[in-house]
Rosetta silent file (secondary structure, phi, psi, omega in degrees, C-alpha in Angstrom):
SEQUENCE: MKTKSPKKEKTKAQSKRTPTRAEWLALRPLRNPKLEWHEDKDNGHIVLTIARISSWKTKILGLMVPIPDEKTVVLDKIGTDVWKMIDGKTTVGQIAKELARSYQIEPREAELSLQQFFKELGRRGYVGFWVEETTQTS
SCORE:     score description
SCORE:     0.000 S_00000001
   1 L     0.000  131.743 -178.306   49.997  164.986 -173.382 S_00000001
   2 L   -93.538  132.637  177.679   47.338  167.570 -172.725 S_00000001
   3 L  -107.097  146.009  176.704   43.729  166.401 -172.687 S_00000001
   4 L   -89.160  136.840  175.479   40.823  168.613 -173.363 S_00000001
   5 L   -78.369  146.346 -177.629   38.003  168.689 -170.897 S_00000001
   6 L   -65.079  144.877  177.307   34.598  168.064 -172.458 S_00000001
   7 L   -69.928  132.262  174.554   32.601  171.206 -173.228 S_00000001
   8 L   -85.456  127.206  178.258   29.801  171.870 -170.949 S_00000001
   9 L   -84.173  135.924  179.787   26.638  172.650 -172.750 S_00000001
  10 L   -73.191  135.104  175.295   24.616  175.548 -171.365 S_00000001
  11 L   -80.248  168.895 -178.364   21.182  174.747 -170.134 S_00000001
  12 H   -58.819  -42.531  178.301   18.279  176.966 -171.024 S_00000001
  13 H   -64.186  -36.779 -178.106   18.409  178.597 -167.574 S_00000001
  14 H   -74.338  -25.799 -176.385   22.120  179.276 -167.830 S_00000001
  15 H   -82.231  -14.616  179.054   21.868  180.868 -171.312 S_00000001
  16 L   -82.130  124.945  178.869   19.360  183.479 -170.055 S_00000001
  17 L   -93.876  133.859  177.478   21.079  186.630 -168.986 S_00000001
  18 L   -78.081  126.934 -176.740   19.570  188.711 -166.288 S_00000001
  19 L   -66.815  150.871  175.118   18.976  192.242 -167.459 S_00000001
  20 L   -70.927  168.306 -177.359   20.763  195.056 -165.751 S_00000001
  21 H   -61.120  -42.765 -179.681   18.715  197.575 -163.725 S_00000001
  22 H   -64.642  -37.466  176.009   18.905  200.098 -166.574 S_00000001
  23 H   -66.135  -42.110 -178.792   17.797  197.486 -169.150 S_00000001
  24 H   -62.030  -48.513 -178.425   14.883  196.434 -166.869 S_00000001
  25 H   -65.478  -22.516  179.677   13.709  200.019 -166.441 S_00000001
  26 H   -84.392  -10.203 -179.399   13.875  200.590 -170.209 S_00000001
  27 L   -65.558  148.828  177.407   11.473  197.638 -170.981 S_00000001
  28 E  -119.920  109.250 -177.005    8.034  198.528 -172.214 S_00000001
  29 E   -73.633  146.931  179.986    5.338  196.207 -170.959 S_00000001
  30 E  -131.010  138.393  175.933    2.462  195.225 -173.243 S_00000001
  31 E   -73.782  146.302  173.681   -0.835  193.600 -172.309 S_00000001
  32 L   -66.737  115.529 -174.009   -1.630  190.254 -173.832 S_00000001
  33 L   -67.729  -17.850  177.695   -4.184  191.246 -176.561 S_00000001
  34 L   -81.372   -8.936 -178.030   -6.001  187.916 -176.209 S_00000001
  35 L   -83.355  129.658  175.183   -6.738  188.685 -172.551 S_00000001
  36 E   -93.859  138.090 -177.850  -10.172  190.116 -171.801 S_00000001
  37 E  -152.377  159.197  174.951  -10.410  192.665 -169.072 S_00000001
  38 E  -155.047  166.427  177.591  -12.676  195.464 -167.823 S_00000001
  39 E   -98.217  127.372  178.312  -12.886  197.936 -164.944 S_00000001
  40 L   -62.536  129.911 -176.350  -15.335  197.038 -162.241 S_00000001
  41 L   -73.107  -21.524 -177.791  -17.963  199.710 -162.006 S_00000001
  42 L   -80.654  -49.972 -173.684  -18.367  199.399 -158.222 S_00000001
  43 L  -114.872   -4.877  177.560  -14.798  199.670 -156.985 S_00000001
  44 L    77.832    5.914 -178.026  -12.839  200.708 -160.136 S_00000001
  45 L   -80.007  152.015  177.874  -10.530  197.695 -159.943 S_00000001
  46 E   -80.989  135.096  179.159   -9.391  195.907 -163.115 S_00000001
  47 E  -118.971  115.825  178.078  -10.908  192.430 -163.641 S_00000001
  48 E   -91.799  135.505  174.606   -9.031  190.048 -165.914 S_00000001
  49 E  -113.436  117.512 -172.900  -10.961  187.188 -167.514 S_00000001
  50 E  -112.781  124.783 -178.038   -8.902  184.179 -168.418 S_00000001
  51 E   -80.944  141.597  178.638  -10.480  181.418 -170.542 S_00000001
  52 L   -73.086  136.700  175.598   -9.693  177.816 -169.448 S_00000001
  53 L   -82.769  126.591  176.671   -7.518  175.830 -171.756 S_00000001
  54 L   -83.404  125.272  173.715   -9.156  172.548 -172.643 S_00000001
  55 L  -140.428  175.434 -179.781   -6.853  169.567 -172.418 S_00000001
  56 H   -62.715  -33.341  178.657   -7.258  165.924 -171.709 S_00000001
  57 H   -63.469  -46.480 -178.199   -6.452  166.601 -168.042 S_00000001
  58 H   -69.031  -35.607  176.649   -9.221  169.188 -167.662 S_00000001
  59 H   -61.470  -46.250  176.569  -11.644  166.941 -169.488 S_00000001
  60 H   -63.239  -47.370  179.195  -10.980  164.030 -167.141 S_00000001
  61 H   -64.158  -32.809  177.464  -11.130  166.296 -164.105 S_00000001
  62 H   -63.832  -25.293  176.726  -14.380  167.787 -165.474 S_00000001
  63 H   -70.523  -26.405 -179.405  -16.002  164.423 -165.279 S_00000001
  64 H   -97.617  -37.038 -176.564  -15.464  164.363 -161.504 S_00000001
  65 L  -133.797  135.447  177.573  -15.709  168.029 -160.615 S_00000001
  66 L   -67.722  133.223 -178.121  -17.444  170.884 -162.456 S_00000001
  67 L  -116.005  123.065  178.682  -14.789  173.193 -163.952 S_00000001
  68 L   -66.120  156.063  179.283  -15.712  176.774 -164.946 S_00000001
  69 L   -76.568  -14.847  179.851  -14.925  177.783 -168.525 S_00000001
  70 E  -150.113  157.476  173.988  -13.094  180.864 -167.261 S_00000001
  71 E  -122.768  155.361  175.935  -11.445  182.340 -164.207 S_00000001
  72 E  -119.526  143.695  179.287  -11.241  185.916 -163.064 S_00000001
  73 E  -122.887  123.730  178.884   -8.374  187.780 -161.460 S_00000001
  74 E  -104.914  121.454  179.914   -9.174  191.063 -159.697 S_00000001
  75 L   -83.000  147.600  177.715   -6.264  193.448 -159.378 S_00000001
  76 L   -78.814 -179.407 -176.277   -5.957  195.629 -156.231 S_00000001
  77 H   -52.185  -52.102 -177.257   -5.722  199.396 -156.378 S_00000001
  78 H   -65.512  -44.238  178.093   -1.988  199.530 -157.143 S_00000001
  79 H   -59.743  -34.519  178.427   -2.260  196.694 -159.656 S_00000001
  80 H   -66.564  -45.049  178.997   -5.122  198.491 -161.323 S_00000001
  81 H   -60.590  -43.139 -179.282   -3.066  201.698 -161.581 S_00000001
  82 H   -63.402  -48.256 -177.613   -0.126  199.748 -163.076 S_00000001
  83 H   -54.013  -44.738  179.298   -2.457  197.925 -165.533 S_00000001
  84 H   -63.123  -25.777  179.854   -3.782  201.244 -166.778 S_00000001
  85 H   -86.614  -12.080 -177.839   -0.241  202.409 -167.484 S_00000001
  86 L   -79.060  104.133 -175.790    0.687  199.397 -169.529 S_00000001
  87 L  -134.620    0.951 -179.984    0.354  200.650 -173.097 S_00000001
  88 L    88.975  -11.993 -177.356    3.512  199.471 -174.889 S_00000001
  89 L  -109.619  -37.937  179.940    4.926  203.003 -174.844 S_00000001
  90 L   -75.703  131.471  178.565    5.468  203.644 -171.113 S_00000001
  91 L   -83.406  164.212  177.985    8.648  202.102 -169.694 S_00000001
  92 H   -61.075  -37.734  179.228    8.902  200.185 -166.460 S_00000001
  93 H   -62.813  -40.006  179.799   11.003  203.121 -165.112 S_00000001
  94 H   -65.657  -40.605  176.469    8.275  205.615 -165.941 S_00000001
  95 H   -63.073  -45.476  179.435    5.662  203.374 -164.227 S_00000001
  96 H   -60.609  -42.854 -177.258    7.932  203.062 -161.157 S_00000001
  97 H   -63.494  -44.676  179.799    8.400  206.857 -160.940 S_00000001
  98 H   -66.282  -38.233  176.080    4.605  207.381 -161.095 S_00000001
  99 H   -64.485  -42.353 -179.217    3.975  204.686 -158.442 S_00000001
 100 H   -62.000  -41.212 -177.914    6.603  206.246 -156.165 S_00000001
 101 H   -70.331  -49.095 -174.429    5.001  209.668 -156.604 S_00000001
 102 H   -64.187  -38.848 -175.018    1.405  208.490 -156.251 S_00000001
 103 H  -104.060    5.311  179.651    1.928  206.248 -153.261 S_00000001
 104 L    49.505   55.254  178.510    4.706  208.238 -151.629 S_00000001
 105 L  -121.346  163.865  177.506    7.194  205.324 -151.524 S_00000001
 106 L   -67.901  142.611 -176.993   10.846  205.256 -152.322 S_00000001
 107 H   -57.168  -38.057 -178.422   11.643  204.868 -156.053 S_00000001
 108 H   -67.197  -35.789  175.755   13.740  201.733 -155.434 S_00000001
 109 H   -63.884  -40.313  179.184   10.790  200.178 -153.485 S_00000001
 110 H   -66.289  -41.552  179.944    8.447  200.922 -156.417 S_00000001
 111 H   -63.447  -42.139 -179.391   10.934  199.257 -158.825 S_00000001
 112 H   -68.954  -38.244  175.967   11.266  196.148 -156.748 S_00000001
 113 H   -66.592  -35.761  178.673    7.512  195.800 -156.277 S_00000001
 114 H   -68.256  -38.188 -179.682    7.006  196.280 -159.971 S_00000001
 115 H   -58.020  -46.233  178.701    9.631  193.700 -160.750 S_00000001
 116 H   -65.270  -44.656  179.564    7.781  191.074 -158.692 S_00000001
 117 H   -59.530  -50.296  179.907    4.404  192.126 -160.108 S_00000001
 118 H   -68.579  -29.637  177.685    5.555  191.967 -163.745 S_00000001
 119 H   -65.339  -41.107  179.948    7.394  188.730 -163.133 S_00000001
 120 H   -72.601  -42.642  176.859    4.170  187.108 -161.994 S_00000001
 121 H   -61.796  -39.898  179.450    2.072  188.685 -164.796 S_00000001
 122 H   -68.235  -38.837 -179.545    4.682  187.599 -167.347 S_00000001
 123 H   -64.862  -34.971  178.898    4.852  184.063 -165.958 S_00000001
 124 H   -80.294  -10.713  178.146    1.050  183.787 -166.339 S_00000001
 125 L    84.039   18.985  179.150    1.209  185.170 -169.852 S_00000001
 126 L   -81.588  -30.069  177.740   -0.786  188.349 -169.063 S_00000001
 127 E  -135.669  160.794  172.386    1.921  190.717 -170.254 S_00000001
 128 E  -132.174  178.586 -176.389    5.004  190.718 -172.421 S_00000001
 129 E  -137.674  146.853  171.767    7.842  193.125 -172.806 S_00000001
 130 E  -134.847  153.277  176.542    9.666  194.821 -175.623 S_00000001
 131 L  -124.511  141.018  178.647   12.720  197.008 -175.770 S_00000001
 132 L   -73.286  127.937  178.919   13.485  199.570 -178.361 S_00000001
 133 L   -68.038  134.791  172.814   16.420  198.507 -180.480 S_00000001
 134 L  -101.767  136.376  176.645   19.346  200.892 -180.441 S_00000001
 135 L   -93.517  135.253  179.830   21.434  201.335 -183.512 S_00000001
 136 L  -102.757  131.004  177.634   25.162  201.524 -183.150 S_00000001
 137 L  -111.231  141.589  178.638   27.064  203.718 -185.495 S_00000001
 138 L   -93.473    0.000    0.000   30.841  203.433 -185.971 S_00000001
């Protein structure tokens, strides 16, 4: 008699598929519209202003230590250049090519650096990504 092994349910991490290089380069990054930002007049760097989320934890901590209502993140020169190219139309691949050209680095190095940069910005909720749907015809 043959017994069936129990089905393994996929965890959330297992169900996420890593995009191919071509898919990654075709993504179009978008800035979070709720995020406030400006260009510093002195050095030209982008300054992101992030409002603190009020929760019971921050309220309790606020009783012991003063907590600012917002925090700022200052992007370096390269981060500033990338931020300015994020418009929802320009692909990651196009941004990588421009970085490679502007900073005289290898295209693959620019892609890998962008991947890490966008991964961190995405994790923090500063940017999102969209990909243009392709229609298949039979």
